[in-house]
C-alpha positions as CSV (number, residue, x, y, z in Angstrom):
1,X,-44.8,-61.4,70.4
2,X,-43.9,-59.6,73.3
3,X,-40.2,-60.5,72.7
4,X,-41.0,-59.1,69.0
5,X,-42.2,-55.9,70.2
6,X,-39.4,-55.4,72.7
7,X,-36.9,-56.2,70.0
8,X,-38.6,-53.6,67.9
9,X,-38.7,-51.1,70.7
10,X,-34.8,-51.8,71.8
11,X,-34.0,-51.5,68.3
12,X,-36.3,-48.7,66.5
13,X,-34.2,-45.7,67.7
14,X,-31.0,-47.1,66.3
15,X,-32.8,-48.0,63.1
16,X,-34.3,-44.7,62.6
17,X,-31.0,-43.1,63.2
18,X,-29.4,-45.8,60.5
19,X,-32.0,-44.8,57.9
20,X,-31.4,-41.1,58.8
21,X,-27.9,-41.6,58.5
22,X,-27.9,-43.6,55.3
23,X,-30.5,-40.9,53.8
24,X,-28.0,-38.0,55.0
25,X,-25.1,-39.8,53.4
26,X,-26.9,-40.4,50.1
27,X,-28.1,-36.5,50.0
28,X,-24.7,-35.1,51.0
29,X,-23.0,-37.2,48.0
30,X,-25.9,-36.5,45.8
31,X,-25.2,-33.0,46.5
32,X,-21.4,-33.5,46.1
33,X,-22.1,-35.0,42.5
34,X,-24.5,-32.1,41.5
35,X,-21.8,-29.4,42.6
36,X,-19.5,-31.5,40.3
37,X,-21.7,-31.8,37.6
38,X,-22.4,-28.3,37.5
39,X,-18.6,-27.1,38.0
40,X,-18.0,-29.5,35.3
41,X,-20.8,-27.9,32.9
42,X,-19.6,-24.4,33.9
43,X,-16.4,-25.7,32.8
44,X,-17.3,-26.6,29.6
45,X,-19.5,-23.9,29.0
46,X,-16.5,-21.8,29.7
47,X,-14.1,-23.7,27.4
48,X,-16.9,-23.3,24.6
49,X,-16.9,-19.6,25.2
50,X,-13.1,-19.4,25.0
51,X,-12.9,-21.8,22.0
52,X,-15.3,-19.3,20.3
53,X,-13.7,-16.4,21.2
54,X,-10.4,-17.6,20.0
55,X,-12.4,-18.8,16.7
56,X,-13.7,-15.1,16.5
57,X,-10.5,-13.4,17.0
58,X,-9.0,-15.6,14.3
59,X,-11.7,-14.7,12.0
60,X,-11.4,-10.9,12.7
61,X,-7.5,-11.4,12.2
62,X,-8.2,-13.2,8.9
63,X,-10.6,-10.3,7.8
64,X,-8.0,-7.3,9.0
65,X,-5.1,-9.3,7.0
66,X,-7.5,-9.4,4.1
67,X,-8.7,-6.0,4.1
68,X,-4.9,-5.1,4.7
69,X,-3.7,-7.0,1.6
70,X,-6.5,-5.8,-0.8
71,X,-6.3,-2.1,0.3
72,X,-2.4,-2.4,0.0
73,X,-2.5,-4.2,-3.4
74,X,-5.3,-1.9,-4.8
75,X,-3.0,1.4,-3.6
76,X,0.3,-0.1,-5.2
77,X,-2.0,-1.2,-8.4
78,X,-3.1,2.6,-8.9
79,X,0.3,3.8,-8.2
80,X,2.0,1.7,-11.2
81,X,-0.9,2.4,-13.2
82,X,-0.3,6.1,-12.8
83,X,3.6,5.5,-13.2
84,X,2.8,3.9,-16.7
85,X,0.5,6.6,-17.7
86,X,2.7,8.9,-16.7
87,X,5.4,7.7,-19.2
88,X,2.6,7.3,-21.7
89,X,1.6,10.6,-21.5
90,X,4.9,12.2,-21.7
91,X,6.0,10.3,-24.9
92,X,2.6,11.5,-26.4
93,X,3.3,15.2,-25.6
94,X,6.9,14.9,-27.1
95,X,5.4,13.3,-30.1
96,X,2.2,15.6,-30.7
97,X,3.7,18.7,-29.0
98,X,7.2,19.1,-28.2
99,X,8.4,17.9,-31.7
100,X,6.1,20.3,-33.7
101,X,7.0,23.2,-31.4
102,X,10.9,22.4,-32.3
103,X,10.0,21.8,-35.7
104,X,8.2,25.2,-35.8
105,X,10.8,27.1,-34.2
106,X,13.6,25.8,-36.5
107,X,11.6,26.6,-39.7
108,X,10.7,30.2,-38.6
109,X,14.3,30.8,-37.4
110,X,15.8,29.6,-40.6
111,X,13.2,31.6,-42.6
112,X,14.1,34.5,-40.7
113,X,17.8,34.9,-42.4
114,X,19.0,37.1,-40.0
115,X,15.6,39.1,-39.4
116,X,16.1,40.1,-35.8
117,X,12.6,41.2,-35.4
118,X,11.5,37.5,-36.8
119,X,14.1,35.7,-35.0
120,X,12.8,37.4,-31.6
121,X,9.2,36.2,-32.7
122,X,10.2,32.8,-33.2
123,X,12.1,32.6,-30.0
124,X,9.2,34.1,-28.0
125,X,6.9,31.5,-30.0
126,X,9.1,28.8,-29.0
127,X,9.4,29.7,-25.2
128,X,5.7,29.8,-24.7
129,X,5.1,26.7,-26.3
130,X,7.6,24.9,-24.0
131,X,6.7,26.8,-21.1
132,X,2.9,25.4,-21.5
133,X,4.5,21.9,-22.2
134,X,6.7,22.2,-18.9
135,X,3.4,23.4,-17.1
136,X,1.7,20.6,-18.2
137,X,4.5,18.1,-17.4
138,X,4.8,19.3,-13.9
139,X,1.0,19.1,-13.4
140,X,1.5,15.4,-14.1
141,X,4.5,14.9,-12.0
142,X,2.4,16.4,-8.7
143,X,-0.3,14.0,-9.4
144,X,2.1,11.3,-9.6
145,X,3.8,12.8,-6.4
146,X,0.7,13.0,-4.4
147,X,-0.4,9.2,-5.0
148,X,3.4,8.5,-4.1
149,X,2.9,10.1,-0.9
150,X,-0.3,7.9,-0.3
151,X,1.6,4.8,-0.8
152,X,4.5,6.0,1.3
153,X,2.0,5.8,4.2
154,X,1.5,1.9,3.8
155,X,5.0,1.1,2.6
156,X,7.7,-0.8,4.8
157,X,11.1,1.1,5.2
158,X,12.8,-0.7,2.3
159,X,9.9,0.4,-0.1
160,X,10.0,3.5,1.5
161,X,13.6,4.1,0.5
162,X,12.8,3.0,-3.0
163,X,10.0,5.3,-3.3
164,X,12.2,8.2,-2.1
165,X,14.8,7.1,-4.3
166,X,12.3,7.3,-7.3
167,X,10.9,10.7,-6.4
168,X,14.8,12.2,-6.5
169,X,14.9,10.6,-10.1
170,X,11.9,12.2,-11.4
171,X,13.0,15.4,-9.9
172,X,16.4,14.8,-11.8
173,X,14.6,13.9,-14.9
174,X,12.6,17.2,-15.0
175,X,15.6,19.3,-14.1
176,X,17.5,17.5,-17.1
177,X,14.3,18.2,-19.2
178,X,14.2,22.0,-18.5
179,X,18.1,21.8,-19.0
180,X,17.8,20.3,-22.3
181,X,15.0,22.6,-23.5
182,X,17.4,25.7,-22.9
183,X,20.2,24.1,-24.7
184,X,17.9,23.6,-27.6
185,X,17.4,27.1,-28.8
186,X,21.1,28.4,-29.0
187,X,22.0,24.6,-30.6
188,X,19.4,25.6,-33.2
189,X,20.9,29.0,-33.8
190,X,24.6,28.0,-34.0
191,X,23.9,24.6,-35.4
192,X,25.8,22.9,-32.3
193,X,24.3,20.3,-30.7
194,X,27.1,19.0,-28.7
195,X,25.6,20.5,-25.3
196,X,22.1,19.0,-26.3
197,X,23.7,15.5,-26.8
198,X,25.5,15.6,-23.1
199,X,22.0,16.2,-21.7
200,X,20.5,13.5,-23.7
201,X,22.7,11.1,-22.5
202,X,22.2,12.3,-18.9
203,X,18.6,11.9,-19.3
204,X,19.1,8.1,-21.0
205,X,20.9,7.2,-17.7
206,X,18.4,8.8,-15.3
207,X,15.5,6.9,-17.5
208,X,17.3,3.6,-17.0
209,X,17.6,4.1,-13.2
210,X,14.0,5.0,-13.2
211,X,13.1,1.6,-15.0
212,X,15.5,-0.3,-12.9
213,X,14.2,1.5,-9.5
214,X,10.6,0.5,-10.8
215,X,11.5,-3.3,-10.8
216,X,13.0,-3.4,-7.6
217,X,9.8,-1.4,-6.1
218,X,7.6,-3.9,-7.9
219,X,9.4,-7.0,-6.5
220,X,9.6,-5.3,-3.0
221,X,5.9,-4.7,-3.0
222,X,5.4,-8.7,-3.8
223,X,7.5,-9.5,-0.6
224,X,5.2,-7.4,1.4
225,X,2.1,-8.3,0.1
226,X,3.1,-12.2,0.6
227,X,4.1,-11.5,4.2
228,X,0.5,-10.2,5.0
């Protein structure tokens, strides 16, 4: 018994130190593992946040592209509808206003039968009617030009060149129409329509270029929308 007590007394400090060393080692290992786990959780959280951010940015990009596509499509659709309405209105004005003005002028001038006063009245009435019609046509052209300016702000360089070309063709068309009207009055008086026919040929050429340019713009816009 005394020998056992002596052994315990002799080795007890070492045993305590060993237990303490084991406990310290276990605690240190535990702390290291906790730190690693905490770092791992932090990494996982960071990666998840980055993933959510990327997903959010991607969704935002999709929304921006969708808005840009729809906005661009809407503006160009409005523009082309305006072009069609402009052409329809022009044709309607020719049928309902321009031709009656010409017919009335022709009849009144012929009925004047050399009476200068009546001829002057016919010419004045003709000029007033034509001026009103040209003013109306110019207002429609201004509205079209205003819409064109809005479309130009969202068009790429290729579309912009085509739109500017379209503007120049409309200006040429308007000027040729004015020139045609100036040729009509003397043509009716002299019964010589050669000058009128020349201008009509020029108008047909410009009209053909307008239709061609319109088709080119439509094709270019399709490409722009596909690229969004």
